LOLUMKE-510740 format. One record per residue (C-alpha): x, y, z; residue in one letter. Coordinates in pm, whole numbers, plus 50000, padded with zeros to 5 digits. Layout:
BEGIN
XYZa/...
% end
This chain:
BEGIN
829641112350040x/826681128449855x/827151159450052x/830891160549991x/830171155249594x/827451182849626x/829951206449804x/832391198949527x/829971210949267x/829161175649106x/825661176049224x/823031201649256x/820491199349547x/817941182549336x/820201156449203x/821541147649557x/817901142949691x/817011119049400x/819971097649452x/819271097649826x/815621088149801x/816471059949558x/819001043149795x/821761053649548x/824031069949790x/825811036349810x/826021033949428x/827191069549396x/829781065449656x/831021033449511x/831271051149153x/833001082249308x/835611060849492x/835991036049199x/836901064348952x/839151077349218x/838341113749177x/841301126049380x/843451132049077x/840751147948873x/838301167049096x/840001167549435x/842651191449353x/840181219149384x/838091205349657x/839681194849986x/836421179850140x/836091154249848x/839791146349866x/839261138050240x/836051118150189x/837841095349933x/841251094050127x/840411059750263x/840241041949930x/843691027149873x/842900996949653x/840530999549348x/839240968549144x/841590969248844x/838970958248583x/836310983948691x/839081010348721x/840561007848381x/837251006648198x/835661035348404x/838471059548411x/837891067248050x/834891088248167x/837301113948301x/837061130547962x/833361137748048x/834091161148351x/833761192548118x/830221181248019x/826981194348206x/826641175748538x/823441158648443x/824901144248123x/828181136248313x/826341116648572x/824101097348329x/827171086048131x/828741075848453x/825841056048572x/825461039348237x/829241028748211x/829061013748570x/826200992848503x/828020979748192x/830940967448396x/829150957848713x/828450922448601x/832060915448529x/833310918048907x/833130889149144x/835670870449355x/835380832249413x/837950810449634x/837400772349625x/838930740449752x/837020709749619x/838100674749678x/837680648749391x/835110623049407x/835920587749505x/836190560149231x/833140536449214x/833870499449301x/833640474249030x/830680453248963x/830640415548939x/828470390548756x/829230354448779x/827690318248738x/829100288448917x/828430252049007x/828620235949357x/829780266949538x/829160301949419x/830760333949578x/830560369949429x/831630403049611x/831530437249453x/834260461449476x/834260488049756x/833980525149640x/836860549649731x/836650578049981x/836260612349844x/839060636649850x/839370663250132x/838670699750077x/841580722650207x/841570753950425x/840400785250238x/840930821350337x/839620851750140x/839980886650235x/838570919050068x/840650943450262x/842540934950577x/841800942750947x/844330958751202x/847100933151231x/849360952751437x/851810984551377x/853570967951087x/850350955950909x/847850986150920x/844250982750804x/843480981250450x/840250991350284x/838660964950071x/837660969749702x/834270975849531x/832750944449406x/829460946049234x/827500919849047x/824340918848831x/822470887648752x/820870857648898x/822900838649161x/825580862749088x/827150859849439x/830010886649500x/832370873249747x/832610834549795x/835040811850004x/834300774349992x/835800743450117x/834090710849983x/834750674250037x/834310649749749x/831530625549733x/832410588049809x/832290563949536x/829620538649501x/830010502449596x/830250478449304x/826980454949255x/827230417049278x/825270390249112x/825700353249103x/823620325048973x/824640290549094x/823890253149082x/824980238149405x/824640237549784x/825930271749867x/825730306849715x/826930338249891x/826780373249722x/827860406249892x/827680441549733x/830480465449774x/830650490850056x/830170527949952x/833270549950002x/833260577050274x/832530612450183x/835480634850195x/835750659150472x/835930696150477x/837680698250799x/836440687851146x/834580706951415x/837190729151613x/839400735251334x/839120766851128x/838380756650776x/837010787150605x/837720824250674x/836140852750476x/836620890050560x/835100920050382x/835900957850457x/835120969950118x/831720977349929x/829680947549799x/826540953249584x/824560926549410x/821570928349193x/819470895949122x/817610867149278x/819940844549491x/822830868749431x/824240868049787x/826710893749922x/829620875650118x/829390838250176x/831760813050361x/831020777650344x/832460744250446x/830620714150306x/831470678350361x/831040651850086x/828130627350066x/828730590450147x/828760565849857x/825920541749779x/826300506249892x/826290481349600x/823360458649550x/823450420549593x/821360393749382x/821890357549451x/820030329549263x/820640293149351x/819130260349261x/820210225849407x/818990191949508x/818000184449868x/820040211650031x/820330247249944x/821920277150125x/821560310049950x/822790343750105x/822660379949952x/823920410150166x/823680445050026x/826630467050068x/826780494650345x/826600530650263x/829650553350327x/829890578050593x/829120615050524x/831920637950532x/832490661950834x/832810699450798x/835180723650994x/834540759051149x/833580788450945x/834330824251028x/832590852150833x/833350889450909x/832030921950758x/833290955950858x/832410973050527x/829140976250345x/826950948050184x/823900957949968x/821770932049801x/818640934149587x/816630902749491x/814750872349640x/816940851749872x/819730876149815x/821400870950163x/823860897050288x/826570879250512x/826370840850529x/828400814950725x/827580777550687x/829390745550803x/827440714750647x/828120679150720x/826840656850442x/824560626250444x/825400592750468x/825110567050164x/822080546350113x/822710508950190x/822590485049893x/819480463849817x/819740425449840x/817670397549672x/817970361249743x/816040333249547x/816570296149628x/815190268349446x/815410232349600x/814450200349405x/813480167849591x/814500135649404x/813040111649665x/809980114949896x/811710099250180x/814540124150192x/813630158350321x/814810189050120x/816100219450305x/816400254450174x/817950282650369x/817280316250186x/818810346050366x/818730383250225x/820060413850418x/819740449750308x/822740472050326x/823220494650627x/823060531350573x/826180553150643x/826280577350928x/825980614950860x/828720638850889x/829040665451164x/828900701751105x/831440725351264x/831270757951450x/830120789451269x/831000825051369x/829380854751185x/830330889551287x/829180923351150x/830160956951251x/829600974350915x/826370980250711x/824190952250558x/820950961450359x/818850936250166x/815840940549958x/813710911149846x/811610881849961x/813680858350185x/816750880850178x/818100876150517x/820720901450641x/822950878250838x/822570839850816x/824690815251045x/824230777051009x/825700745151131x/824100716351000x/824920678051063x/824070654150769x/821400627050803x/822200591350810x/821680570350508x/818680547650459x/819070511950511x/817860492650194x/815260464450210x/815550428550109x/813470422349785x/
% end
């Protein structure tokens, strides 16, 4: 494109060399096609018209604001180019595309706190499961889909700033609700207290089902730390925490006191992710990954704590007193399984910065929740 613009008289040899040395051929190519020079310059330069012929779709926000620069074409080339670059930097941070489906979090179980005589029972409410993330599909351009659906070139998307990822598709399950705590103080022979079970994390699909598809055939540019280029993610929701149980009982001669912590909820599963790039992705910044596909099952919830204290009074030496004090910590929830991940690149990916991977594909299953102790 630099050579085509040079042949059209937009750049002299020195300017073209400076742009190439500074890796600005991508930037200038983006700028040229964003302005869509065909109606302004191409009429007297067939080579430039041919170079830009593949650009069919231009980002509306950038196009409308940058096209005002067409009035600068009669100024000296250096001044024209400087104004061009300044205006592009001004609008660059305004462009990004985000598609998300996020399940809502499950409701927390109700807590219970009671006191009783003779026999006491208290059971915390169970947390509800998190909502399910739906299928997400995001295209910047379209691949060849047959004779009636030709290839469509994607748009130019450019961002500037920390964590300003350009193209993102995410399906995220909601977290499970926490189980309700239970507490009972009793005077009698029997006391039984159970914490509520945590809700299961919402799924973002299951392995073997296509949950997230993201495709880029355009030009992606990011500037900033953690500003990734193209990201497709399916993430299951975390399991809810089990409710705690506290049992306190006092009686004469016989005392049976039981406290059981609630179980943690299961972590949500994640479905398959497909991320494809046939265009160009350029990032600059630490951890500014180029093309990313991730399927992540979330962790199970932590089991609830239990505490049981029994006090027995003896009224006669010849009658033995018996105290049975049982405390059981809650069971941790199972982790959710990650799905299959496919990441394909037939285009150009360039990254610059510490830890800035060009292509990253990950399938991660969540860890099981910790079982809580008896205090």
